[in-house]
N, C-alpha and C positions, 0 to 999 in steps of 0.2 A: 836895568837893561841899557838905559842911555849911557850910564857911566862905563859899562862894559864896551859899548860901541865906541865911545870917545877914547878909551884906552887901548883899543885893538891894535895889535901889531899887524901891519899890512905889507903886501908885496904886490905882485902882478899875477892874478889868477889865470890870465890867458897863457902865461908862461909856466903856470903850475908852481909858483914859488910864493904864494901868499900863505904865511904860516898859520893864520887863524882859519882860513878855509881848509887847509890841509888837516888841521886839528879837528874841525867839525866833521869832515869826511871820514877820517880814521876812527873818531869816537863813535859815530853812529854805525859805521860798518861793524865795529867790534861789538856794540850792544845788540845789533840785530843778527849777529852771527854770519855776516857776509864778508867777502874778501875785500870789497872796495866800495867807496861812496863817491858821489859826484854832486856838487852844489849847483842848484838852479835858481833863477829868480822867481819861478812860479811852479805850482803843481801842474798846471796845464802843460807847460813846456817839459817838465820832468816826465809826465806820462807819455807825451808824444814822442820824446826822444827814446823812451823805453820801447814803445811800439815799433818805432823805426829800427831799433837795434835788433828786435826779434824778427821782424817781418821785412821782406823785400817787396819791391814793386809788384803788384798783382797778387800778393799773398792776402790772407784773410785772418782776422781775429774774431773770436767768439766772445760776446759781451752782453750784458744785460741792457734792456731797453731803458731802464732807469739810471744806468751808470753814467757817471760824469764823463768818462772818456768817449762815450757815444752820444749823449744827449746835450751836455752842457759845455763842451769844449770846442765849439765852432766847427765840428766835423773835420778837425785837423788831420786825423789819420788818413781820411780819404783825400782831402784837399792838398795836403802837403806831403803825405807819405805814400800816396797811391796804394793805400792799404784798404781792402774792402772789409767793412764791419759786417758781421753776421749777428744781428741782435736777437736776443731771446727774451721773452717776457719774464720778468722777475716774479718769483713766488712772494707771498705776503711777508715772509721773513727776510726778504732781500736776496735769497739764494737763487741760483739758476738750476732748475730741476735736472738731475743727472741724465734722465732719459732724453731730455731735449738737447742737452750738450752732445750726447752721443749721436743723436739723429742729425745734428748740425754739422758734424765733422764730415768733410767731403772725401770721397774716394780719390785715389791718385788717378786723375783723368784730365786730359787737356780741355775738357768742356768746363771744368770747375776752377775757381780760385783755389789756391793751396791753403788748407787750414793749417795754421802755424802756431797759434797762440790762444790761450784761454785767459781772459782778463776778469778778475773779480774786484770787489770793492768792500772795504771794511774800515769803519762802519759804513753802512749804506742806509740812508734815511734815518740815521741815528741808531740803527739796529746792528748788533754784533753778530757776525756770521757764526753759526755753531761750529765748534772745532771739529766734530766728527764729519760734518758736511764738507768743510774745507779739505780735510784729509782725503775724503772720497773723490771730490771733484778734481783735485790736483793729481791724484793717482790715475783717474780716468784719462786726464789729459796726457800725462806722461806715457801711459800704456798705449795711447794712440799716436804718439810721436809729437805731441804739442808741448811747447814751453808754457810757462805760467808767469803772469804779472799781477801784482796787487796794487791797486790804487788805495794807498793807506793815508789819504789826506788827513783823516781823523783816527789814525791807527792807535794813538795813545789813549783816546777815549775808549777804544776796545780793550786796551791793556788794563786800564783802571777798572772798567766795568766787569771784566772777566777775571781780574786778579791773576793774570798770567803774564809771564815775562814777554817783552817785545820780541826776543829772539825766537820764542816758541811760535808766536803768531806769524813770524816771517819765514820760518823754516820751510814750509811747503812750497815756497815761491822762488822762481829764478831771479826775479827783480821785484823790488818794492819801492814805491814813491811815498815819501813821508813829508807832510807839510808842517811848517812852523808858524804860519801866519793866520791860523784859525784859532782853535782853543788855546794853543800854547802862547799866543800873544806877541809873536815877533812881527815886525812891520812887513817883511817879505821873506821868501826863502823856502825851498824844498830840497830834499836830498834823495837821490836815487841810489839804492844799494843793490848789490848783486855780485856776480863773479867779476873778476878783473877783466876777462875777455869781453863780457857784455858791456861793462861800464866804459871800457876803451872805445867801443863802437858808439855808445851813447855820447861820449865826449866829442866825437867828430860831429854828430848830429846837433849837439848843443851849439857848437860854433855856427853851423849852417843856419840854425833857427834863431840866431842872434842872441844867444845866452852867454857869450863870452864877456866877462866883466874884468875890470882891472883891479882896483883896490877893494875887492869884494869882502875882505876881512871885516870891514865895518859892519856889513850885514850878517856875516857868519857869526860874529861875536854875539849878536842878538839871539841867534838860533841856539848857540851854546848856552847862553844864560837861560833861555827858555827850557832847554833840555835838562839843565841842572836844578832849576827852581820852580818850574811851572807845571810839571806833570802831576804831582800829587793834588794840586788845586782843581784838577778836572773832576774829582769826586764831588766837590762843592757845586760845580756846574750841573752835574747830574741831579743832585738833590734839589737845586733851584728849579730845574726843568720839571721834576716830579711835583714840586710845590705849585708851580704855575699851572700844570695840567689839572691838578686837584682843584685849584681855585676856579679855573675857567669851567671845569666840568659841572660846578654847582650853579651855573648861570643858565636859565632857560633860554633855549635857542642856539646854544653853542654845543657842538658835538665834538668830543675829542676822538680823533681817529687813531692816534697812537702817541705814545711817549716812550722814548728809549734814549739812554745816555743824556745828551744835552739838547735834544730836539723834541718839540711838541708840534704835532700836526692837528689842526682844528678846522672844523667847518663853521663858517660864520654865515648866517642867512644873507643872501646876496643884497637884499634891500638895505641891510644895515652896514655893509662894508664901507662905502664912502662916508656916510655920516659918522660912523664909529672912528674911522681914521681921522676925520677932522676934529672930532671930540677929543681924541687922545693928543693930537697935535697942539690943541689949545692948552693942554696941561703939560706940555713939554715932553710928550712921549711920541717918538717918531716911529711909524709903522707903514708897511704896505699891506693893507688889509684886503684880502681876497676871499672868495668863497672857500677855497682850500688854502689856508694860511699856515706858514711855518714860523715858529718862534724858536730861536736858538739862543741858549745861554752861553756866556763866556766869562772870563775873569774880570771884566769891567762891569758886570751886572751883579749886584749884591742881592742878598735875601730881602732887604728892605725895598730894593727896586722892584723885585717880583711882587711884593705885597702892594706897592704903589700901583702897578699895572692892573692887578686883580681888582683893587678897589675902584680904579677908574673905569674899568669895563663894567663892573657891577653897577656903578652909578649911572652909566649911560643907559643900560637896559632898564634900570629902575625908573628912569625919566621918560621912557617911551610910553 
């Protein structure tokens, strides 16, 4: 990846003439079955520009309470976009119940914000949204006059886990944001794909949000390398997460809440959180140990690393 970045042909992406950025945008648009793509420095900015492309000031988007665009991205839609979020509690599988979506859509009335967009996330909490559900939810939105956006920060995890092409997972959505700096291992970068008209609007908002970059091909080259070389490796991340969950589940006091794709959610007894975190740090393992902890595997974590963590946690509880 470093070699690809060093050798990248660059231009000026603010003027739209960086050849490596253009290649990344067109490549991902083609693979996702969309008309156009737009490179962003982060998924947070990509999601926000998408929301602002779909919704005007005073409009509303329907979103899950556990979704990143609502809970973990600084309230940007409201703060910077003047877009009202209408949060809905996520079901255990990460979906938004169809009846709750329908009930949240406002009638055309001056008393209400205008419901304009349904935003979903895949994967969410490591879980892959069921294909049938996505089809039903996006059809409901379209039938009620809403557009659709997918936060696909970890979409390629869903691709690998479901063994379905990325174009199929993107097809129901008007826009999709795909991140390269998580499991795919690029240092920075996300791409928003969708129709040319929507991407053109998002391009203006990218500039307003400070996302215009000059010789950005250096970064786009890392994303292209990840796209071509790192997708298949996500399967190993999923296997490592399953191995970690199985190992931790055998320890008295630890409860595995869920494991899907590359994420393990576990409950650690509160009295053990700080001591266990310190114990692991002494052994070169850095964690943020909470009562409800999340462990995420990625390409820099090997199977041997997983076994080292399991053994260290077992040793801690054995010493108590």
